[in-house]
N, C-alpha and C positions, 0 to 999 in steps of 0.2 A: 628524211633526207636532210643532210647537213651541208652547209656551205663553209667556205673558208673565212678569212678575215673580212669582217663587215664594218663599214663606216656609214655614218649618217650625213645627209646632204639636203639641200633645198633645191627642188626642181625649178628650172628656169624656162626652158623651151625645147621643143623637139624639132630636129632638123629634117629628118626623114624617117623611114621605118626602122632604121637600125641605129641611129645616133641621136643624142640629145645633149643639152648643156645643163649642168647643175652648178650650184654654188657650194664649194667645198673649202673649208678653212679660209674663207674670205676671198676666194678666187674662182673664176669660171673654169670648169673642167668638162671636157667632152667625154661622154660615157657611151658604152654600148647598151642598147635597149634589147633585152632578151625576150621581146614580144613584138611581132610585126603587125599585130592587130591595131585598131584605131585607138582604143583605150583613152578616148577623149574625156571620159568622166573621171578618169584616174589621174592622168598627167596634166594637172592644173598648175599654173604658175604659183609658186610658193609652197607647194605640197612637200611634206616630209617624205624623203625617199631613203632607201638603204641600198648601198652598193657593195658588191663583192670585189675585193682586190684580186686582180688576175695574178696567177702564179706562173704565167708563161712570158718569156721575153719576146720582144719583137712585135707585140700587138700594137695596133694603132691607138687603142685606148687602154688605160691602166685599170679601169673599173667597168663593171657591168651592173646595170640597174636591175635589182631583184625584187624589191617590195616597195609599196607606197601606202601611206595612210590615206584612207577615204573617210573623213570625219575621224572617229575614234576607232575605226576598224582597220587593222593591218591586212593588206591584200598582197599576196604573192603573185607577181605577174610574169614570172619566168615560164615561158611557153615550153621549155624542155623539162620542167619539173613534174608535170602530171604523169608522163610515161614512167619516170623513175619511181614516183610515189606509188603508182598503180602496181608496178612489178613488185615492190617491197610489200605492199599490202596484200597482194594475192599470195605471195610466198609465205606470208605469216598467217594466212587464212582469215584476214580481216574483212574480206568482201563476203558478207553472209550468204548472199544468193548463190555464190559459187563454192564457197567452203575451201577446204584444203585441196591442194593439187599435188600430183606426183612428179610432174615435169613442167617446166616453164621456160619459154624462149621468147625473145623480143624480135620484132621486125621479121615476120614470116609471110612469105608471098602466098597469095591465093587468087587464082584467076588473074585479073589485071590490077589487083591492089596488093599492098603490103600492110597487113594488120599489125597493130602495136604489140599484141600479146597472143601467144598460142600456148595452150596447156593440155596436159593429159590428166584425167582424174578417173582412175580405174580403167575401164574400157572406153570411157567417153573422151572425146577430144573437142576442144572449143577455141574460138577466136574472140578476142576483145579489142574493140577500137576505143581509144581513150581520147577524150576531148577536154581540154582545159577551159574553165569558165572564170572570167574575171568581171563580167557585166552583171550588175545587180541594180534592180529598180524597185524601191519600196518593199524590200525584203524578199523579192523574187529574183532568183538567179536565172539568167537567160543565155542561150547560145543559138546562133552565133552573133557576134557584134557587127558582122559584115557578111554579105553573100559569100557562100562557099560551095562551089560546084564540086570541089574535091570531097567535101564532107558528104554531100548527097551521093556521090559515087561510092564512097565507102559503105554507106548504108545499103545501097542496092547490092553490093557484093556480100554484105552480111546476110541479106535476105537469101541470096543464092546459097551461101554456106549452110544456112539453116535448112533449106530445102534438100540439101545433100546429106543431111544427117548430123552435121556438127552442132554443138552448142554455140550460141552466138550472143554477144552482148555489146552494147555501147555504154561506156562508163564516163559520165560527166563528172569531172573532178573540179569542184567549186573551190577556188583557191582563197577562201576566206571563211570566217564564221559569221553567224548572225542572219542567215537566210532561212526562210521557213518552207520554201518549195522551189522546184525547178520547172521551168516551162521552155519549150522551144520558142525562139524569137521570130514568130510568124511575120511580124511587121518588117523585119529586116531581110528575111529569107523564106519566102513561101514554099519554094521547092524543097529546101532542106526539111522544113516542118512536115510537108506531105510525105516525104521519104521516111521520116522518123515514125510517123503514124502507120505507114505501110509495114515498116519493120516490126513494130509492136504487134500488128495484126497477125503476122505469121509466126509470132513466138520469139522474136529477138528480144532479149531482156534489155529494158531501158533503165539504167541505174544512175543514181546521183548520190554523191557523198561530199560532205564539206571537209574542210581541212583545219587543223590547228596550225596557225601561222605565228611563228616567233621570229625575231631577228636572228638569222643564221640557221633556222631550222623550220621545216614544214613537213606535215604528214597527214595522210588521210585519216579522218576520224569517224564521223557519224553519217548514217544514211539519211537522205533528204527525200521527202515525197516528190513524185513526178506527176505533173499534170500535162496531158497531151492535147486536151481540147480547150 
């Protein structure tokens, strides 16, 4: 997944879920934050960040915050990127557990949910729910970084899809390199963790992949071990 024109800035402070101030070319600039999560461990005063210049006129902000350095690791924190990357990776057959598909569609309704990806593979049909991961602690990627009832609801719907004969998977896209495993964040959201374990127990695939992150480009790369207990 490629971005448009990128510029480097220094993070100053976050105003709300959607906006922050950075220092750019010696001045303060208000930017759009493309991630409504807490991201407190990423958006620290003085952090090096990378912004995409908007190509639309009439926007309140000229730039969107796309990536940030956490130490020497560049983290993509664009919450819209994982779905696009997952669609690209699936179309290219890069998700080994699923393999090549014959048909792929985004945002498909099932029951009371709208899953991120729907595919056909021969006579099989399947749903994939994609979750972007930006939280890392001591080499372990974790999700979520805040309670998400919506996330637990999606897992329950995946369980139902699996029971009805569909293939079903949840794909955690870890938006950085350098992690050694993925775990659900039970400390932050016990209900999501329990739902994830229930999903695994009925055969929903729990997948995690890291990403190669560059300034202006990000793509899914390697499978990461998942630990549910």
